[in-house]
C-alpha positions in Angstrom: 10.9 25.8 3.2 12.3 28.9 2.9 10.9 31.6 0.4 12.0 34.8 -0.7 10.0 38.0 -0.7 10.0 38.0 -4.7 9.1 34.1 -4.7 6.4 34.6 -2.4 5.0 37.8 -4.6 4.9 35.4 -7.4 3.2 32.4 -5.7 0.4 34.5 -4.4 -0.4 36.0 -7.6 -0.4 32.6 -9.1 -2.4 31.4 -6.2 -5.2 34.1 -6.8 -5.4 33.1 -10.4 -5.8 29.6 -9.5 -8.7 30.2 -7.1 -10.4 32.5 -9.6 -10.3 29.8 -12.1 -11.8 27.2 -9.2 -14.3 29.5 -8.2 -16.1 29.1 -11.6 -16.7 25.4 -10.8 -18.7 25.9 -7.8 -19.6 28.9 -5.3 -17.3 30.3 -2.8 -18.6 28.0 0.0 -17.5 24.9 -2.0 -21.2 23.9 -1.9 -22.5 21.4 -4.4 -24.5 23.1 -7.2 -26.4 20.1 -8.3 -27.7 16.6 -6.5 -25.9 14.4 -9.3 -24.1 11.7 -8.5 -20.5 12.0 -8.1 -17.8 11.2 -10.9 -14.7 12.0 -12.1 -11.1 11.8 -10.9 -9.7 12.9 -7.3 -6.0 12.9 -7.0 -4.8 12.6 -3.0 -1.5 13.5 -2.1 -1.1 11.8 1.2 1.9 12.3 3.4 1.8 9.1 5.6 5.0 7.5 6.3 5.9 3.9 5.1 4.3 2.0 7.7 0.8 3.9 7.1 0.4 4.5 3.6 -0.9 0.9 2.7 -3.6 1.6 5.3 -4.3 4.7 3.6 -4.5 3.6 -0.1 -6.7 1.1 1.2 -8.8 3.2 2.8 -8.9 5.6 -0.4 -9.6 2.3 -2.5 -13.0 2.0 -0.4 -14.3 5.2 -1.3 -14.2 4.3 -4.8 -16.4 1.4 -4.1 -19.0 3.4 -2.5 -18.6 5.9 -5.6 -17.8 3.8 -8.4 -17.7 6.9 -10.7 -15.0 8.5 -9.0 -11.4 7.1 -9.3 -9.1 8.3 -6.8 -5.6 8.9 -7.7 -3.6 7.9 -4.7 0.0 9.3 -4.6 2.1 8.9 -1.4 4.4 12.0 -0.9 7.5 11.7 1.6 6.6 14.0 4.2 10.1 15.7 4.6 9.3 17.0 0.9 5.7 17.6 0.9 5.4 21.2 1.8 7.5 22.6 -1.0 6.2 20.0 -3.4 2.4 20.8 -2.6 3.4 24.5 -2.9 5.1 24.2 -6.2 2.3 22.3 -7.6 -0.7 24.7 -6.5 1.6 27.9 -7.5 1.8 26.3 -10.7 -1.5 24.8 -11.5 0.2 21.9 -13.3 -0.8 18.4 -12.1 -1.8 19.7 -8.7 -3.7 17.4 -6.3 -7.2 17.9 -5.5 -6.9 16.7 -1.9 -3.9 16.9 0.5 -3.0 15.8 3.6 -1.2 18.6 5.4 0.6 19.1 8.6 -1.3 21.1 10.9 1.3 23.7 10.6 0.9 24.4 7.1 -2.7 25.1 6.5 -2.5 28.7 7.5 0.2 29.3 5.0 -1.6 27.5 2.3 -4.9 29.2 3.0 -3.0 32.9 3.1 -1.9 32.2 -0.5 -5.1 31.4 -1.9 -4.6 27.9 -2.4 -7.3 25.9 -0.4 -11.3 26.0 -0.9 -13.1 27.0 2.1 -14.7 23.9 3.9 -18.3 23.9 2.9 -20.6 25.6 5.6 -22.4 22.7 6.9 -19.3 20.5 7.2 -17.5 23.7 9.2 -20.5 23.6 11.5 -20.1 20.0 11.9 -16.3 20.0 12.7 -17.0 23.1 15.2 -19.6 21.0 16.9 -18.3 17.5 16.5 -14.7 17.6 16.7 -12.2 18.1 19.4 -11.8 22.0 19.8 -8.1 22.0 19.6 -7.9 19.8 16.3 -10.5 22.2 14.7 -8.7 25.2 15.4 -5.6 24.1 13.3 -7.9 24.1 10.1 -8.7 27.8 10.3 -7.2 30.8 9.0 -8.5 34.5 9.2 -11.6 33.3 10.7 -12.5 30.6 8.2 -12.2 27.2 7.9 -10.0 25.6 5.1 -9.3 22.3 6.3 -10.8 19.1 8.0 -8.7 17.6 10.8 -7.6 14.3 10.2 -5.7 12.9 13.0 -4.2 14.7 16.2 -1.1 14.0 18.2 1.7 15.1 20.6 5.1 13.6 21.7 5.5 11.0 24.6 8.5 9.3 25.8 8.7 5.7 24.5 10.5 3.4 26.2 11.6 -0.2 26.5 10.1 -1.6 29.6 12.3 -4.4 29.9 15.7 -2.3 29.8 14.1 0.0 32.3 13.4 -2.8 34.6 16.8 -4.6 34.2 18.5 -1.2 34.8 16.1 -0.7 38.1 14.5 2.5 37.2 11.3 3.8 36.4 10.4 6.1 33.3 11.9 9.6 34.1 9.6 12.5 34.6 12.0 15.6 34.2 15.2 16.1 32.2 17.4 15.3 35.2 15.8 12.2 36.0 16.6 11.1 32.2 20.4 11.7 33.0 20.3 9.6 36.1 18.3 6.8 34.6 20.3 6.9 31.6 23.4 6.5 33.7 21.8 3.2 35.5 20.9 2.1 32.2 24.4 2.4 31.0 25.9 0.8 33.8 23.7 -2.2 34.3 22.9 -2.7 30.5 25.9 -1.2 28.6 22.8 0.8 26.4 22.6 4.4 26.2 19.7 6.0 27.9 17.7 8.1 24.8 18.1 8.7 21.2 17.6 12.5 20.9 16.5 13.6 17.7 18.3 16.9 16.7 17.5 17.3 13.2 13.9 18.2 13.5 12.3 21.7 15.1 9.3 19.7 16.2 11.5 17.8 18.6 13.0 21.2 19.9 9.4 22.3 21.0 9.2 20.1 24.2 12.4 21.9 25.6 11.3 25.5 24.9 8.1 24.6 26.3 9.4 22.9 29.4 11.6 26.0 30.3 8.4 28.1 30.2 8.9 29.9 26.7 7.8 29.5 23.1 8.9 30.2 19.7 6.8 33.5 19.1 4.1 35.4 21.0 1.6 35.6 18.2 -0.9 37.9 20.2 2.0 40.6 20.6 3.8 39.9 17.6 6.9 39.4 19.1 9.7 36.8 18.5 10.6 35.0 21.6 13.0 32.0 20.5 16.0 34.0 21.9 14.5 34.5 25.4 15.9 33.2 28.5 13.9 30.4 28.1 14.7 29.8 24.8 18.7 29.7 25.5 17.7 27.6 28.5 16.2 24.9 26.0 19.0 24.7 23.6 21.4 24.1 26.7 18.9 21.3 28.2 19.2 19.6 24.7 22.8 20.0 24.5 23.3 18.7 28.4 21.7 15.7 27.6 24.3 14.7 24.6 27.3 16.1 26.9 26.3 14.2 29.8 26.0 11.0 27.9 22.5 10.3 28.6 21.7 10.9 24.8 23.1 10.0 21.6 22.1 12.4 18.5 23.1 12.4 14.9 23.0 15.7 12.4 21.4 13.6 9.4 18.6 11.3 8.9 17.3 11.8 12.6 14.4 9.8 11.7 15.8 6.4 10.7 18.4 6.7 13.1 16.1 7.2 15.9 13.9 4.4 15.0 16.6 1.9 14.1 18.3 2.5 17.5 15.1 2.1 19.7 13.9 -1.0 17.6 17.1 -2.6 18.0 17.8 -2.0 21.6 20.7 0.1 21.0 18.9 3.0 23.3 16.4 2.5 25.7 14.1 5.5 25.0 13.3 7.9 22.6 10.6 10.9 22.1 8.0 10.3 19.5 4.3 10.4 18.6 1.3 8.1 17.6 2.5 7.7 14.2 5.3 5.8 15.3 3.6 3.0 17.4 3.2 0.6 14.4 6.9 1.0 13.4 8.0 0.2 16.8 6.2 -3.0 17.1 7.8 -4.0 14.1 11.3 -3.8 15.6 12.8 -7.1 17.2 12.7 -5.5 20.7 8.7 -5.3 20.3 7.6 -8.5 19.2 6.1 -8.6 22.5 4.0 -5.5 22.1 3.7 -5.3 25.9 7.3 -4.2 25.9 6.5 -1.0 24.6 5.9 1.7 27.4 4.8 5.2 26.6 5.1 8.2 29.3 4.6 11.9 29.1 7.6 13.6 27.8 10.1 14.7 30.5 9.6 18.3 32.0 12.3 21.0 32.0 13.1 23.4 34.9 9.7 25.2 34.6 7.0 22.8 32.9 6.2 19.5 31.2 4.8 20.6 27.9 4.8 18.8 24.3 3.3 20.3 21.0 0.0 19.9 19.6 0.6 18.0 16.1 -1.5 16.2 13.6 -2.6 16.3 9.9 -5.6 18.2 8.3 -7.2 17.4 5.1 -7.9 20.3 2.4 -9.1 20.8 -1.2 -7.2 22.8 -3.7 -9.1 25.9 -4.6 -8.4 25.3 -8.3 -9.7 21.7 -8.3 -11.4 20.7 -11.4 -13.5 18.2 -9.2 -14.3 19.9 -6.0 -17.7 18.4 -5.2 -15.9 14.9 -5.4 -12.6 16.2 -3.6 -15.1 17.5 -0.7 -16.9 14.2 -0.5 -13.7 12.5 -0.3 -12.4 14.6 2.6 -15.6 14.1 4.3 -15.4 9.9 4.1 -11.7 10.4 5.3 -12.9 12.1 8.4 -15.7 10.0 8.9 -16.3 8.3 12.2 -16.2 4.7 10.7 -12.5 5.7 8.9 -11.0 7.5 11.9 -11.8 4.2 14.1 -10.5 2.0 11.4 -7.5 4.0 11.3 -6.9 4.0 15.1 -7.5 0.3 14.9 -5.0 -0.5 12.2 -2.2 2.3 13.2 -3.1 3.5 16.5 -3.5 7.3 15.3 -5.9 9.6 17.4 -9.2 10.4 16.1 -10.4 14.3 15.9 -14.0 13.3 16.2 -15.0 13.5 19.9 -17.5 10.7 19.7 -15.0 8.1 18.4 -13.4 8.1 21.9 -16.7 6.1 23.1 -16.1 3.5 20.3 -14.7 0.2 21.5 -11.5 -0.4 18.7 -10.5 3.1 20.1 -11.4 2.9 24.1 -9.4 -0.6 23.9 -6.2 0.9 22.4 -3.5 1.5 25.0 -1.6 3.9 22.9 -4.9 6.3 22.3 -5.5 5.8 26.0 -2.2 7.6 26.8 -1.8 9.8 23.9 -5.3 11.2 24.6 -4.9 12.9 27.9 -1.3 14.0 26.6 -3.3 15.5 23.4 -5.8 17.3 25.7 -2.6 19.2 27.6 -0.5 19.7 24.7 0.6 23.2 23.5 -1.3 24.9 21.0 1.0 26.2 18.5 0.5 29.5 16.8 -1.7 29.1 13.8 0.2 31.6 11.7 1.0 31.3 8.0 5.0 31.6 8.8 4.7 28.6 10.7 6.5 26.2 8.5 9.1 28.8 7.6 10.2 29.2 11.0 11.0 25.6 11.5 13.6 25.6 8.5 16.0 27.9 10.4 15.4 26.5 13.7 16.0 23.1 12.7 19.3 24.3 11.5 20.3 26.1 14.9 19.0 22.9 17.0 21.3 20.8 15.1 24.1 23.1 15.7 23.4 23.5 19.5 22.8 19.6 20.1 25.9 18.4 18.0 28.1 21.4 19.6 28.8 23.2 16.2 27.2 26.2 18.0 26.7 27.5 21.5 23.1 27.5 22.9 23.2 31.3 23.3 24.4 31.7 19.6 21.7 29.1 18.5 19.2 31.3 20.2 20.4 34.5 18.8 20.5 33.0 15.0 17.2 31.6 15.4 15.7 35.0 16.4 17.5 36.6 13.5 16.2 34.4 11.2 12.7 34.6 12.5 12.9 38.4 12.1 13.5 38.2 8.5 10.5 36.1 8.0 8.2 38.1 10.5 9.4 41.4 9.2 6.9 43.7 11.2 7.4 41.8 14.6 9.1 42.8 17.8 
């Protein structure tokens, strides 16, 4: 996800050209110019995981059933490759998708480069009034709305209820309690307490929030990842491994973590609502009641998990913007959000959806919604995704012992300053 200065300038130039071409199809607001029946093809690049994609493909097919003259071309793009793949497609304008499912951290970047069509005024007003405020904020850049929030999430502590009961421990509330619980789990069951995903920057955020810090101070344009709180965060993560409370792996952390948890190799993992359906598929959770969720364990200063989720946006150069915006409306409708919650336990972004029976009765949603309400809102800056790349490298080095916490924090800050050139 790194990008050089020359590449950025070229991308921005191409993006402006694509936007100019797109603006000839409909007005700046993206509103329809006619009331004619929707038709044509809408290509949707969806970044959902292997457990989710069948549900989203079916939802896309249902839109075609409602609008027979619109063909939805569904393309599942692996999340790890998606940001670069989307950016490359938008910059070239060749075979670019009409609609994307974007991580909330990507929206400001894509919007700043001119890739995204503004959300129509009526829809923007609806999002501001009927959607969760913290979700709505993720789709905005420079005072304009460029994406509609589809799902919102945060991280929680997943735990194997039987394993913790056999070890005689409660779900840990702090990192110190994680170590104590892990020792009991190892003694009583022979299993490891926690799988620590150390190859993804998102999983570092609870550590730095837990020490009272943050990656950056966007208001004052200051890099803070190497503050004392940042150093403590790297130390806290490494300490879980050196103490034996956690195991980690420098590669393929997602699959290793999921496999370890579902098979009963570890008792706990930190994950989000998107992992619930996959967890249920594991041998340890054939009885769904065995899966427990608790708040992410606190550090020495606070308990904090990041606000995450996915937004839906329309490409500014789309040749079918009317149908594309209609498709986004459909995907973010209350009916579809409730359908998604029922199938996958993902959290809606519409406030009123939480009053619907299929959402109110979902145990996982009932845990994660209060957690989302307390989640730390990230800095919605264009460089968000770019910062995660060097941070991922240093987080991996720190948790595996390839680098000291101090050096990891310093190296992260150095990389951040290269990206945020005018920041302190």
